[in-house]
Structure formats: C-alpha cells, structure tokens
Backbone bond lengths (Angstrom), bond angles and torsions (degrees), N, CA, C in turn:
res aa  C-N    CA-C-N  psi(-1)  N-CA   C-N-CA  omega(-1)  CA-C   N-CA-C  phi
1 X - - - 1.440 - - 1.580 110.93 -
2 X 1.371 112.12 -37.36 1.469 112.40 -179.52 1.583 110.42 -172.91
3 X 1.312 113.71 -171.85 1.431 118.03 178.23 1.649 109.10 -128.95
4 X 1.325 111.42 147.21 1.549 111.35 169.32 1.512 105.77 -98.05
5 X 1.311 109.72 138.28 1.499 116.85 179.47 1.493 105.83 -130.30
6 X 1.332 120.78 125.40 1.382 127.22 -178.97 1.584 111.78 -66.19
7 X 1.277 115.29 129.13 1.500 118.97 -174.47 1.621 110.45 -54.40
8 X 1.284 116.92 -33.55 1.421 119.54 -174.27 1.545 106.30 -61.86
9 X 1.410 120.34 -37.39 1.405 123.44 -177.73 1.553 108.40 -79.77
10 X 1.284 115.11 -43.62 1.472 118.79 179.59 1.522 115.08 -55.44
11 X 1.310 110.80 -50.04 1.396 121.42 179.45 1.564 112.49 -58.27
12 X 1.413 115.96 -46.64 1.389 119.72 178.75 1.611 111.18 -62.89
13 X 1.337 115.27 -38.28 1.437 117.01 179.65 1.641 113.59 -67.11
14 X 1.349 113.82 -32.91 1.558 120.54 175.74 1.476 104.32 -66.35
15 X 1.331 121.12 -54.67 1.467 123.54 -175.16 1.599 113.34 -57.92
16 X 1.371 111.53 -43.57 1.529 113.61 173.53 1.424 114.31 -58.39
17 X 1.369 118.25 -42.31 1.439 124.94 -175.97 1.563 108.04 -66.51
18 X 1.351 118.28 -38.45 1.496 117.39 -177.31 1.520 108.97 -77.38
19 X 1.390 116.89 -26.57 1.506 116.93 176.46 1.528 110.68 -71.34
20 X 1.302 117.67 -33.36 1.429 122.64 178.97 1.461 119.18 -67.50
21 X 1.412 111.09 -24.42 1.548 125.39 -167.20 1.470 104.64 -91.92
22 X 1.485 117.63 106.36 1.434 121.68 -173.29 1.481 111.75 -64.02
23 X 1.369 119.49 -24.35 1.486 121.93 -178.04 1.530 113.64 -78.45
24 X 1.312 115.48 -5.60 1.559 118.10 -179.27 1.555 103.42 -100.85
25 X 1.295 113.70 122.78 1.538 122.59 168.75 1.518 109.35 -102.61
26 X 1.319 112.75 122.22 1.458 117.34 -178.76 1.544 109.34 -103.66
27 X 1.369 112.65 143.69 1.516 123.36 172.56 1.530 106.99 -120.52
28 X 1.301 120.32 72.93 1.434 121.70 -173.88 1.487 120.53 -62.55
29 X 1.392 114.49 -22.69 1.516 115.72 175.09 1.468 117.29 -100.93
30 X 1.352 115.43 8.43 1.404 122.75 -174.62 1.599 115.54 -98.22
31 X 1.240 117.36 155.13 1.484 120.93 167.01 1.558 111.86 -131.07
32 X 1.284 116.86 156.11 1.414 120.01 -176.30 1.679 107.47 -95.31
33 X 1.292 112.23 125.11 1.407 113.89 -172.72 1.524 110.53 -114.61
34 X 1.256 120.48 -12.72 1.472 123.75 172.52 1.580 113.32 -155.18
35 X 1.383 114.20 156.50 1.428 116.67 179.97 1.492 107.60 -150.26
36 X 1.361 118.41 148.77 1.478 119.32 -173.26 1.605 104.27 -153.74
37 X 1.347 116.00 156.82 1.455 123.52 175.09 1.469 108.50 -118.14
38 X 1.355 119.32 128.01 1.375 123.70 171.77 1.485 111.47 -165.24
39 X 1.375 117.20 157.69 1.461 128.84 -177.77 1.533 111.59 36.60
40 X 1.273 116.49 53.75 1.512 125.02 170.69 1.535 110.42 67.64
41 X 1.342 118.83 29.45 1.444 120.99 175.68 1.503 105.72 -150.84
42 X 1.432 108.44 157.30 1.498 115.74 171.80 1.489 106.76 -112.45
43 X 1.290 116.94 141.52 1.397 122.64 -170.57 1.627 106.49 -130.72
44 X 1.431 110.35 138.08 1.534 118.73 178.11 1.408 108.38 -124.29
45 X 1.453 113.72 137.51 1.397 118.54 175.74 1.498 114.71 -106.27
46 X 1.377 115.45 126.85 1.519 114.79 -173.14 1.493 109.86 -91.58
47 X 1.236 118.27 168.95 1.545 122.71 -173.33 1.482 111.74 -58.53
48 X 1.379 113.89 -32.74 1.573 117.39 178.83 1.476 109.09 -74.07
49 X 1.379 122.99 -7.51 1.459 118.29 -177.96 1.491 110.04 102.99
50 X 1.347 121.71 -17.54 1.379 126.32 -178.26 1.565 108.92 -66.47
51 X 1.368 118.66 138.55 1.379 124.70 -173.17 1.579 103.93 -118.50
52 X 1.371 113.63 136.95 1.518 125.63 177.35 1.389 108.06 -116.80
53 X 1.318 120.65 145.56 1.564 123.42 178.83 1.551 103.42 -134.25
54 X 1.327 118.00 144.80 1.430 129.85 176.05 1.378 115.31 -156.13
55 X 1.361 123.40 171.70 1.353 128.21 173.37 1.537 115.63 -70.36
56 X 1.367 111.28 -33.45 1.394 118.72 -174.80 1.515 111.95 -148.11
57 X 1.390 117.98 140.38 1.466 127.35 177.63 1.405 109.23 -110.76
58 X 1.448 117.26 122.44 1.492 116.38 177.01 1.526 107.99 -109.25
59 X 1.291 110.11 125.68 1.534 116.32 178.49 1.609 109.54 -93.64
60 X 1.307 111.85 114.52 1.500 116.54 169.51 1.547 108.01 -127.69
61 X 1.249 119.15 50.18 1.516 123.41 -173.61 1.505 112.89 -111.45
62 X 1.401 113.91 37.26 1.484 115.39 162.00 1.582 114.25 90.63
63 X 1.306 112.87 173.21 1.483 119.37 -175.60 1.526 110.26 -62.29
64 X 1.300 123.38 -25.27 1.397 122.57 -179.43 1.598 107.31 -106.77
65 X 1.263 112.81 45.37 1.471 124.25 -176.81 1.514 114.71 -46.90
66 X 1.391 115.33 109.27 1.549 117.69 175.94 1.465 107.19 -67.03
67 X 1.449 119.70 -34.14 1.422 122.64 -179.19 1.531 112.70 -59.58
68 X 1.261 115.91 -41.29 1.564 120.54 175.70 1.399 110.60 -67.99
69 X 1.365 116.59 -48.02 1.463 119.42 -179.23 1.455 116.54 -58.15
70 X 1.343 118.67 -40.33 1.504 125.48 -179.05 1.546 105.27 -67.64
71 X 1.366 118.43 -30.43 1.535 122.13 -179.22 1.489 109.73 -82.77
72 X 1.295 120.37 -0.75 1.475 118.80 -176.75 1.455 116.63 82.01
73 X 1.339 123.60 9.33 1.550 127.09 -171.26 1.565 102.65 -83.90
74 X 1.274 119.82 115.00 1.472 125.12 174.32 1.633 109.15 -76.55
75 X 1.236 114.50 177.65 1.468 126.08 179.66 1.401 113.78 -132.16
76 X 1.358 118.16 147.47 1.414 124.30 174.15 1.586 108.00 -121.41
77 X 1.288 117.59 137.48 1.422 121.89 -176.49 1.524 119.46 164.96
78 X 1.206 115.47 -178.94 1.471 118.43 179.91 1.530 107.29 -160.72
79 X 1.444 110.14 161.84 1.447 116.21 -179.18 1.563 111.07 -90.30
80 X 1.269 117.09 163.65 1.448 122.81 178.17 1.501 116.24 -97.55
81 X 1.409 115.62 -16.11 1.428 119.58 -171.08 1.580 108.65 74.79
82 X 1.353 116.61 19.20 1.387 117.01 -178.07 1.547 107.84 -125.68
83 X 1.298 112.86 154.84 1.488 120.25 176.40 1.500 106.70 -127.52
84 X 1.382 118.09 135.34 1.455 120.02 171.55 1.454 110.15 -90.45
85 X 1.363 112.94 134.53 1.452 121.27 177.94 1.664 104.40 -108.67
86 X 1.239 115.06 116.12 1.444 123.20 -170.18 1.597 110.55 -116.45
87 X 1.322 112.05 127.24 1.444 117.40 177.70 1.606 109.20 -163.64
88 X 1.245 111.64 177.06 1.534 115.11 176.42 1.540 106.95 -120.70
89 X 1.319 108.44 150.11 1.513 115.71 -176.78 1.554 112.44 -131.00
90 X 1.170 119.19 149.64 1.503 123.22 173.18 1.462 105.75 -101.14
91 X 1.335 120.54 147.43 1.488 123.34 -173.26 1.551 107.51 -141.60
92 X 1.289 117.21 145.91 1.485 124.77 179.96 1.423 116.08 -56.80
93 X 1.371 116.63 -43.21 1.441 125.69 -175.13 1.528 116.90 -99.79
94 X 1.257 118.14 148.31 1.576 116.46 -176.48 1.558 107.12 -73.63
95 X 1.393 117.58 150.76 1.417 123.22 -178.74 1.521 110.33 -92.28
96 X 1.376 119.17 -13.12 1.460 124.80 -179.75 1.504 113.05 57.66
97 X 1.461 116.02 29.68 1.376 116.97 173.89 1.573 111.30 77.80
98 X 1.267 120.90 11.13 1.501 120.44 -170.58 1.517 105.04 -106.50
99 X 1.394 115.33 132.76 1.412 123.48 170.29 1.442 114.02 -90.64
100 X 1.285 115.38 145.62 1.435 120.60 178.36 1.532 114.83 -126.43
101 X 1.235 123.20 146.36 1.430 123.69 175.61 1.597 108.87 -140.65
102 X 1.327 110.44 118.06 1.490 118.49 178.43 1.449 108.49 -100.21
103 X 1.370 117.11 129.21 1.463 125.92 178.08 1.503 111.61 -94.67
104 X 1.232 118.31 118.89 1.505 125.25 177.32 1.460 114.08 -125.35
105 X 1.264 122.74 157.30 1.461 124.83 -177.77 1.480 119.05 -46.98
106 X 1.372 115.76 -37.11 1.447 120.42 -177.19 1.523 111.77 -89.59
107 X 1.327 118.54 -5.75 1.436 122.77 -175.40 1.456 119.29 137.47
108 X 1.269 122.60 163.21 1.510 128.37 -172.05 1.589 110.84 -73.73
109 X 1.285 115.24 150.93 1.410 120.08 170.23 1.608 106.47 -121.21
110 X 1.297 116.70 110.55 1.431 118.28 -178.33 1.552 109.88 -101.67
111 X 1.345 114.03 132.25 1.517 122.73 178.27 1.523 107.68 -115.31
112 X 1.274 119.92 107.52 1.419 127.16 -163.12 1.597 109.51 -118.05
113 X 1.328 116.38 116.40 1.454 117.15 -176.84 1.446 123.13 -61.23
114 X 1.346 119.27 136.40 1.325 131.32 -178.34 1.531 108.59 -115.55
115 X 1.318 127.30 167.77 1.368 127.56 169.55 1.477 113.27 -49.05
116 X 1.330 118.84 151.25 1.555 124.76 -177.14 1.488 110.89 52.42
117 X 1.319 118.31 -160.02 1.526 121.42 178.11 1.451 108.06 -85.53
118 X 1.322 115.15 72.67 1.418 121.61 179.12 1.570 105.49 -145.24
119 X 1.386 116.02 145.11 1.387 122.88 178.98 1.591 110.91 -142.72
120 X 1.348 111.98 145.17 1.541 117.82 176.16 1.519 105.65 -83.68
121 X 1.270 119.82 135.80 1.518 130.38 169.21 1.513 115.51 -98.97
122 X 1.237 119.05 130.55 1.473 123.82 170.45 1.565 102.49 -130.99
123 X 1.386 112.29 100.46 1.400 119.29 -175.37 1.582 112.17 -107.52
124 X 1.211 119.74 108.87 1.516 124.76 -176.42 1.500 106.70 -88.97
125 X 1.403 113.26 118.05 1.472 117.06 179.94 1.644 104.35 -132.73
126 X 1.317 113.54 171.47 1.483 120.69 171.55 1.526 109.29 -55.90
127 X 1.356 115.53 152.05 1.425 120.25 179.90 1.504 112.06 -56.80
128 X 1.243 115.10 -41.03 1.494 119.06 -179.01 1.496 114.04 -68.07
129 X 1.412 115.93 -49.52 1.459 122.01 177.92 1.509 108.51 -61.98
130 X 1.304 122.81 -44.02 1.469 121.70 175.74 1.557 115.60 -59.70
131 X 1.382 116.21 -36.80 1.462 116.19 172.03 1.459 116.12 -67.36
132 X 1.317 116.21 -33.02 1.510 118.57 173.00 1.459 112.93 -64.77
133 X 1.431 116.98 -41.21 1.445 119.76 -178.60 1.481 112.71 -67.96
134 X 1.359 118.70 -35.05 1.480 123.61 178.28 1.534 115.35 -63.97
135 X 1.395 109.96 -19.34 1.535 113.37 -179.43 1.579 110.56 -93.08
136 X 1.337 111.60 -11.52 1.598 114.73 -178.27 1.434 110.91 -69.74
137 X 1.416 117.88 156.37 1.368 125.97 171.87 1.550 103.58 -76.60
138 X 1.245 116.79 170.08 1.490 124.18 -174.59 1.537 112.15 -59.74
139 X 1.402 116.18 -44.39 1.514 116.71 179.17 1.488 114.17 -66.27
140 X 1.383 119.06 -39.57 1.360 124.04 -176.25 1.629 108.39 -71.69
141 X 1.267 116.30 -32.87 1.368 121.83 -179.42 1.653 106.81 -68.43
142 X 1.302 116.07 -48.97 1.479 117.84 176.30 1.407 112.91 -60.41
143 X 1.371 128.09 -30.98 1.364 130.86 169.03 1.442 112.66 -60.00
144 X 1.401 117.81 -43.81 1.409 119.58 175.58 1.444 116.73 -71.44
145 X 1.359 121.90 -30.14 1.446 122.97 172.87 1.524 115.80 -75.44
146 X 1.233 120.82 -32.87 1.483 122.72 -171.77 1.479 112.46 -52.90
147 X 1.332 119.06 -45.02 1.608 114.84 -176.83 1.514 111.48 -61.90
148 X 1.379 117.90 -34.60 1.406 119.37 177.52 1.537 114.05 -80.22
149 X 1.330 119.52 -34.63 1.438 125.05 173.97 1.427 112.60 -68.25
150 X 1.217 122.65 -40.61 1.550 122.32 -177.00 1.532 109.73 89.01
151 X 1.338 115.16 -170.38 1.383 124.29 -176.09 1.548 114.34 -120.78
152 X 1.286 115.43 2.61 1.610 120.06 -176.66 1.483 110.75 -60.04
153 X 1.331 124.76 -21.52 1.385 123.36 179.05 1.503 110.80 -107.77
154 X 1.216 118.61 8.38 1.472 121.99 174.44 1.598 108.97 87.98
155 X 1.350 110.58 -152.50 1.510 113.80 -178.73 1.602 108.56 -78.60
156 X 1.185 118.46 147.08 1.454 128.73 -176.94 1.532 111.78 -121.87
157 X 1.329 113.54 151.58 1.464 124.22 170.34 1.359 110.93 -147.40
158 X 1.457 112.85 156.69 1.464 120.53 -175.73 1.577 110.08 -76.69
159 X 1.325 114.75 142.75 1.343 118.76 168.67 1.566 111.53 -123.05
160 X 1.254 115.30 116.03 1.509 113.96 -178.12 1.596 113.50 81.06
161 X 1.329 110.43 -177.34 1.483 117.38 -175.61 1.505 115.32 -77.22
162 X 1.322 119.49 165.16 1.411 126.32 171.84 1.516 112.85 -106.70
163 X 1.278 115.42 142.19 1.456 120.20 179.41 1.559 111.02 -130.35
164 X 1.318 113.64 154.70 1.500 119.40 -178.74 1.527 108.25 -124.61
165 X 1.327 114.52 144.17 1.533 120.86 -178.72 1.574 105.29 -139.33
166 X 1.304 117.18 111.41 1.465 120.21 168.83 1.531 110.32 -57.98
167 X 1.413 117.89 129.14 1.358 123.99 -176.60 1.624 113.82 -95.72
168 X 1.329 116.73 136.46 1.384 120.76 -177.56 1.546 109.17 -156.87
169 X 1.232 116.42 167.35 1.424 121.92 171.56 1.527 110.48 -114.48
170 X 1.379 114.55 124.09 1.412 115.29 -178.12 1.515 108.38 -143.25
171 X 1.360 113.29 129.92 1.598 119.19 -178.31 1.490 103.44 -121.06
172 X 1.249 118.92 133.81 1.489 121.67 170.02 1.595 106.49 -69.91
173 X 1.318 120.77 133.49 1.436 124.50 176.77 1.546 113.71 -57.40
174 X 1.328 120.78 -23.63 1.384 125.75 172.33 1.513 107.82 -147.79
175 X 1.283 114.65 146.62 1.475 123.54 -178.69 1.561 106.29 -91.93
176 X 1.289 119.03 -10.95 1.509 119.30 179.35 1.513 109.87 -134.48
177 X 1.287 113.05 163.79 1.469 127.23 172.08 1.533 107.16 -150.34
178 X 1.371 123.41 170.74 1.400 119.14 -179.60 1.610 112.46 -53.80
179 X 1.256 113.09 120.83 1.444 126.23 178.02 1.539 110.85 55.99
180 X 1.393 118.35 38.09 1.449 121.51 178.17 1.554 104.93 -147.19
181 X 1.280 112.12 141.92 1.503 123.11 173.26 1.556 110.93 -128.67
182 X 1.186 120.39 145.70 1.460 125.61 178.88 1.561 108.76 -107.25
183 X 1.261 117.24 144.60 1.490 118.07 177.97 1.572 106.54 -144.33
184 X 1.219 117.29 160.28 1.499 123.75 -176.50 1.461 115.60 56.05
185 X 1.429 113.19 -145.52 1.400 119.38 -178.60 1.592 112.17 -59.65
186 X 1.229 123.63 -21.88 1.397 127.70 172.58 1.594 111.81 -57.53
187 X 1.378 110.95 -30.94 1.519 118.40 -177.06 1.522 108.05 -96.44
188 X 1.369 117.12 -37.64 1.422 123.28 -166.22 1.490 108.80 -155.08
189 X 1.379 119.76 132.85 1.406 125.03 165.99 1.496 110.74 -129.18
190 X 1.264 113.60 130.81 1.528 116.62 -176.96 1.599 112.01 -131.70
191 X 1.295 114.12 171.97 1.408 119.73 179.34 1.567 109.26 -69.44
192 X 1.370 116.34 139.95 1.408 118.54 -177.56 1.490 115.34 -76.13
193 X 1.379 121.49 8.40 1.403 119.40 -175.61 1.477 120.08 -61.87
194 X 1.288 116.57 -18.50 1.436 119.67 170.56 1.550 113.66 -111.97
195 X 1.281 116.37 6.85 1.492 120.78 173.14 1.551 113.43 58.12
196 X 1.400 112.03 41.30 1.449 115.12 -175.45 1.501 114.10 -110.74
197 X 1.189 124.21 3.34 1.399 129.31 -173.12 1.491 112.26 -61.73
198 X 1.274 121.26 -57.86 1.425 128.44 -176.86 1.564 105.37 -65.75
199 X 1.361 120.19 -41.82 1.399 124.38 -175.26 1.554 105.82 -59.34
200 X 1.258 114.48 -49.84 1.533 122.84 -176.45 1.584 105.51 -56.21
201 X 1.315 115.60 -47.99 1.523 119.61 -177.19 1.473 108.82 -58.15
202 X 1.339 117.88 -44.33 1.449 121.87 -177.18 1.511 110.97 -64.68
203 X 1.266 113.37 -35.51 1.487 118.35 175.10 1.495 112.22 -63.76
204 X 1.389 113.67 -42.94 1.432 112.58 171.77 1.515 120.15 -56.65
205 X 1.353 111.44 -44.66 1.463 116.83 178.18 1.518 111.63 -59.49
206 X 1.332 116.88 -45.29 1.518 118.40 178.34 1.381 115.56 -64.04
207 X 1.424 115.71 -38.40 1.484 118.87 -176.14 1.613 107.34 -72.87
208 X 1.203 115.08 -37.74 1.559 118.99 -179.77 1.597 105.17 -64.64
209 X 1.324 113.87 -53.09 1.527 118.16 179.69 1.524 110.78 -47.10
210 X 1.401 113.83 -49.45 1.462 116.04 -174.96 1.465 109.82 -68.22
211 X 1.313 122.49 -43.90 1.480 125.16 177.04 1.466 110.90 -52.80
212 X 1.351 116.80 -53.32 1.475 117.80 -176.26 1.478 111.78 -69.09
213 X 1.330 121.71 -31.87 1.533 121.99 178.88 1.492 109.21 -66.95
214 X 1.342 120.53 -44.74 1.417 123.44 -179.15 1.625 108.37 -68.98
215 X 1.237 119.97 -34.27 1.439 122.46 174.53 1.533 111.80 -65.77
216 X 1.302 120.20 -40.11 1.350 122.63 -179.09 1.631 111.39 -70.23
217 X 1.368 114.63 -31.84 1.424 118.25 176.92 1.402 110.74 -68.51
218 X 1.413 119.95 -30.57 1.435 119.48 -178.01 1.569 108.92 -90.04
219 X 1.309 116.30 9.57 1.435 114.23 -179.16 1.449 123.71 77.47
220 X 1.450 110.10 13.06 1.469 118.87 -174.79 1.578 106.51 -87.13
221 X 1.436 112.65 159.02 1.438 123.83 174.97 1.572 102.49 -74.78
222 X 1.358 116.17 118.98 1.477 117.89 -177.34 1.484 115.37 -68.14
223 X 1.416 116.69 -17.66 1.393 118.77 175.88 1.481 117.22 -96.09
224 X 1.364 117.69 10.14 1.470 120.46 -172.24 1.550 104.58 -77.24
225 X 1.372 110.39 160.70 1.434 118.20 -178.13 1.509 115.18 -67.57
226 X 1.365 119.66 -34.31 1.469 123.61 174.66 1.520 111.87 -60.69
227 X 1.359 117.31 -41.20 1.465 122.16 179.94 1.475 110.01 -65.20
228 X 1.388 116.01 -52.68 1.423 121.53 -175.86 1.544 110.04 -63.21
229 X 1.287 123.19 -35.25 1.419 125.59 179.02 1.550 109.49 -64.84
230 X 1.274 118.78 -28.74 1.566 117.43 173.52 1.508 111.36 -66.98
231 X 1.297 118.01 -41.75 1.464 122.39 175.86 1.586 108.41 -59.64
232 X 1.307 112.48 -53.97 1.548 113.50 -179.27 1.608 112.00 -57.99
233 X 1.247 115.58 -40.62 1.533 118.30 -177.77 1.650 106.41 -62.24
234 X 1.384 112.91 -38.99 1.371 116.79 -176.04 1.435 110.67 -66.31
235 X 1.326 117.87 -45.65 1.515 122.19 -168.58 1.538 116.96 -98.52
236 X 1.340 118.26 -26.96 1.461 116.47 -168.38 1.559 113.62 -68.02
237 X 1.374 117.50 -42.56 1.469 118.68 -177.11 1.565 106.45 -68.02
238 X 1.301 119.06 -42.50 1.435 117.26 -175.77 1.543 112.38 -67.18
239 X 1.304 124.08 -34.71 1.435 125.94 175.03 1.463 114.03 -71.90
240 X 1.342 110.95 -37.07 1.551 116.02 175.54 1.605 116.58 -64.44
241 X 1.391 110.97 -34.46 1.437 122.61 177.09 1.482 107.57 -69.40
242 X 1.323 120.58 -45.13 1.265 122.35 -176.62 1.455 117.47 -73.60
243 X 1.432 119.89 -31.38 1.316 127.01 167.85 1.591 115.16 -61.27
244 X 1.305 110.31 -45.10 1.464 113.62 178.62 1.539 108.42 -66.43
245 X 1.268 119.69 -39.42 1.509 120.77 -179.36 1.519 111.86 -62.57
246 X 1.285 114.78 -35.04 1.512 118.27 -173.27 1.543 103.82 -78.20
247 X 1.315 117.44 -37.29 1.439 122.72 -178.81 1.482 109.41 -63.42
248 X 1.377 115.89 -46.14 1.547 119.17 177.88 1.506 111.19 -65.52
249 X 1.400 120.72 -39.31 1.447 123.09 177.39 1.616 108.71 -58.82
250 X 1.283 116.95 -45.83 1.364 119.63 178.17 1.447 114.30 -59.73
251 X 1.250 121.20 -44.27 1.404 126.24 179.53 1.469 117.93 -65.74
252 X 1.394 109.93 -33.83 1.408 121.86 -174.29 1.631 105.95 -77.18
253 X 1.315 114.26 -40.19 1.498 117.47 -176.97 1.472 117.77 -91.30
254 X 1.360 117.37 -23.68 1.481 120.72 -173.19 1.476 107.51 -93.16
255 X 1.293 117.07 59.98 1.523 119.98 176.56 1.545 107.03 -163.56
256 X 1.250 114.65 167.66 1.471 121.38 -176.16 1.533 111.34 -112.69
257 X 1.363 122.76 15.97 1.325 123.32 -177.99 1.522 110.90 -66.03
258 X 1.322 118.35 124.42 1.586 123.08 -173.51 1.421 112.08 -59.70
259 X 1.483 115.86 -40.81 1.535 117.39 179.13 1.550 111.51 -64.51
260 X 1.351 118.16 -48.23 1.390 121.02 178.53 1.492 110.77 -59.09
261 X 1.326 116.19 -41.65 1.438 113.33 179.78 1.434 117.86 -65.06
262 X 1.346 113.88 -38.26 1.487 116.04 171.84 1.528 113.46 -61.74
263 X 1.345 117.75 -42.22 1.417 117.48 -178.64 1.491 113.14 -64.05
264 X 1.345 118.19 -42.42 1.411 123.68 179.51 1.541 110.71 -63.79
265 X 1.295 116.97 -40.33 1.459 121.26 -177.94 1.529 109.90 -62.06
266 X 1.416 113.41 -41.11 1.344 122.03 -178.95 1.611 110.74 -65.48
267 X 1.271 110.72 -44.95 1.561 119.33 -179.20 1.536 106.55 -63.20
268 X 1.322 118.83 -47.16 1.534 121.27 -177.99 1.513 109.82 -62.75
269 X 1.361 113.13 -34.76 1.582 118.30 179.74 1.561 109.10 -65.61
270 X 1.304 112.81 -44.58 1.583 121.69 179.17 1.463 112.11 -57.56
271 X 1.482 115.40 -49.56 1.392 117.84 177.23 1.541 114.52 -62.92
272 X 1.297 117.45 -37.42 1.433 120.42 -175.82 1.555 109.97 -72.37
273 X 1.430 114.20 -25.02 1.478 115.89 -172.45 1.548 109.76 -87.47
274 X 1.341 119.33 -18.28 1.365 121.62 -173.88 1.503 111.99 -112.81
275 X 1.440 116.00 103.83 1.499 118.06 -171.71 1.507 114.96 -53.10
276 X 1.343 116.88 -43.50 1.330 120.56 -177.97 1.632 116.37 -58.66
277 X 1.326 109.56 -39.53 1.473 117.68 -179.26 1.626 108.34 -79.04
278 X 1.284 121.28 -26.39 1.400 125.57 177.25 1.489 109.20 -73.26
279 X 1.407 116.06 -41.61 1.445 119.14 176.30 1.572 112.07 -63.32
280 X 1.242 112.60 -39.57 1.486 113.33 178.14 1.533 116.68 -60.98
281 X 1.402 114.01 -41.83 1.448 119.11 173.01 1.510 112.90 -59.16
282 X 1.362 112.14 -44.91 1.550 119.52 177.90 1.495 107.88 -54.60
283 X 1.368 119.13 -57.11 1.379 127.20 -178.87 1.593 112.19 -50.93
284 X 1.285 114.14 -44.60 1.489 120.65 179.62 1.488 109.56 -66.35
285 X 1.331 117.86 -42.15 1.532 117.78 -179.77 1.444 113.36 -74.24
286 X 1.414 113.65 -23.58 1.569 115.00 179.55 1.566 108.84 -87.19
287 X 1.428 116.59 1.98 1.479 116.30 174.52 1.509 110.87 73.45
288 X 1.418 118.43 31.54 1.452 122.37 178.63 1.425 113.78 -104.95
289 X 1.389 121.33 10.25 1.504 124.42 -179.00 1.549 105.04 -108.69
290 X 1.358 111.06 170.27 1.447 121.03 -179.14 1.446 112.97 73.65
291 X 1.452 117.57 -173.98 1.389 122.73 175.64 1.526 111.32 -74.46
292 X 1.275 119.80 110.21 1.470 123.06 -172.94 1.574 102.13 -91.62
293 X 1.342 112.38 136.43 1.472 116.55 166.90 1.453 113.42 -68.89
294 X 1.335 119.36 160.47 1.441 117.91 -174.91 1.464 111.62 -61.96
295 X 1.312 117.69 -33.56 1.581 120.04 -173.30 1.498 107.26 -70.25
296 X 1.263 119.59 -16.36 1.571 123.00 -175.55 1.502 108.70 -100.56
297 X 1.300 123.48 -3.73 1.419 122.60 -177.24 1.531 110.57 -83.38
C-alpha cells in the first residue's frame, strides 16, 4: 500500500535536490515580512529589506501560513483536544513490513514499520495526557506506552527524541488569491488517522506543476486568475472530501460508545471480507484514485 520514510531522510533529499538545481535560489537565513500584488507581478519583502518579484507566489508554509494570512485568506476548522506523540522505537521481534493501528477512546495508536526491527509511533492522546507524557523520562514514558502498544513485538526501547503535535482540522477558505496559490498544509491540515497529509500535499504540488506547465505551453500568464482557478477546481474538492473523511473516522473511532463500536466492527469486518471493497480502500489510501497528475502516476 505504501512506504514509511523518516522525515530526516526525506528532508535531506529535498534539500540536496534544491541545492543541485541551478534555477532555485535559496535564502536560508531570510524570512518574508510583506507581500503585495501590482503591475502584473507579486512582490515579497524579506526581513533584510530585499525585495523579490515574480509572476506567481506559492505558499507552502504550514497550517499557520503567513502567506495565506497576508493575502487575506481565512481558515475554517477546529481542534480535536488531542495531541500526537511521535517517536521511533526498536523492538525485539520483526514487524514483517506490517503496519498496525489500534483505536482507543482517547485516540488511535499507529505502529508503522521502519527498516530493521524499528517502527515509527504516532500516539494520539488527550492534550493533558500528552503533556504529561512529554514531561516523562524515557523509562517512565515506555511504561506508559506499553499497555497501549502491547507485547506482540516483544520488548521495546526508544530510539531518538519524542515530539508532540496538537491535532486539528484546518482548511483554507480559498486555495488561491491574486497571483498566489497555496499547497500542502498551508491549504489543508487534517488528522493523521489515515496518514494522508503528506500525500495530499504532494498531489497539490503535482497538480499545480501540471496546471502551470500547460498554461505556459499555451502562452498564458501562469499567475492569472483563470489559470489558478483550474488548480483550485482540481484540488479543493478532493482535499475537502479527504479532510471530512479523516474527521469522521477520528470521531467514529476515538470514543467508547458501545453502539458505535459495534457498528465500526461490523463495517471493518465487511471491508475485510470483500476483496473488491478492500482493494478499493487500499487504492484510495495509496493515492491511486481520482484524476492523478502526471507526476503522481
């Protein structure tokens, strides 16, 4: 269905690719403090006072996107009262490349295979419980984790640091503004229960690249409203649907209501028993459905 790639390796690969690309100019110690649109161009002002101009500005600066805020794009969303605790663990027994997700009243615990006898952990807990766990030393944290993790992989130990991320749903009210497009978490942030946040962001990048490439081939202004509307039309419904689905899954599974528990158990059993239905869910989770951009095929 997919692969787990540690962020430290993915980030390094992206940075090396950018450094190798002569057409990318990097300003590693700079931040954007202002932006404006005039005379057929978008301009950004850096903290040093340097000004850059282009036909199009792409905002990919996260859920609290300053690019979107400066363009006057509002957001819709809500918090879940959950925080994700993320870390890597080593375990005694092999995982055989199998991912597990345990659903508990306070949130899911995902155990995601990494190379060797190692797995990535995404443990969603209440904000208060997660804050307590973040303060624990490693051994105390492992004692708190073990009842949820179980013993099926044998003894476990921590590898590296622990991180916490407050969980919320946030959707930009528009993915575009004059000479501006939003991609990734700047456009949409969703619950990690389905592990689709990065995948959705990569689809944004691929769809925008294809839209701009085709517009340039036709001699269009790549920052024009009609071009950017094509990108928004392509991606907005898809991401909104995915965000609603992950929100529904989280509410359905992060509770201890016996009726909901019985219904979801039956539903999971039906999906598992019907190969065609199961394949459909796998294809959806793997990002193989819908109108795929060329870069994603």
